[in-house]
N, C-alpha and C positions, 0 to 999 in steps of 0.2 A: 504494500500500500504506500509506504513512504517513498519508495523508488519512483512510483508513478507521479507522486506530488512533486518530487524533486525534479524529475524530467520536465514536467510542465513549467515549473518555476524558471528553469534554465533554457527553455526552448527559444526565447527571444535572442539568446546569444548565438544561435545558429551553429555554424561550423567552428566558431572560436572556442567552443567548450567540448571536450571529450569526456563522456561519462563512462565509468568502468564499474561494473558490478563484480565483486569477488566473493566467492564462498570460502570463508576461512577454514571450514572443515576440510576442504580440498587443497587449500593453499595456506598452511599454518605459518609460513614465513612472513605473511602479511602482518601477523600479530606483532612481529618485531619492527616492521617498517612503519606502521601507523600505531603509535602508542595511544592507549585509551585507558581511562580508569575502570572501564567496564569489562575489560578483557578477563580479569580474574574471575568475576562473577559469571561470565560466559563460560570460561574454562571449567569452573567448578560445577556447572550445570544449574545454577540458580536462575539463569535466564537462557532461553533457547533461541532467541532471535535478537539480533543486534544490528543497528544501522550506524555506521561511522562514516562521516563525510570528511574528506580531506581535499584541500585545494592546494595543488602543487606541493604535495607532500606534508602539508600542515593540517593536522586534525582540528576540525571545528568542534571542540568538545561540547557535548550536550546541545548542539544546534540542529541536529537532524530533523527535528520536528518543526523548526521555524524556517520555512522556505524563503521568507523575506531576508533573513540574516544570511542564508546560504547564497542567495542571489547577490546580495551586497558584497559579500566576501569575494565572490567570483568577479564581480565588476571591479573591485579594488585591485585584484590581482591582474586582471587584463589591462587596467590603466597603468600599472607598474611596468608591464612588459612592453608597452608602446613607447 
């Protein structure tokens, strides 16, 4: 559900933004690349679904539910790259 909302929020950026969905149960190396406070709870089985949003390798901690903040972080990052 959150991935659909995030995709909609970022659609206006067109080809400037690449979205990548990674299943950490199949790619556990991602747990090291994108640090999150929730990984331990996920690993211990307390939660079974976790959405972590990263923009250019920086995790937006606790922002996956606020698509406005995600879009703003992406906008800022794109402006830095120009």
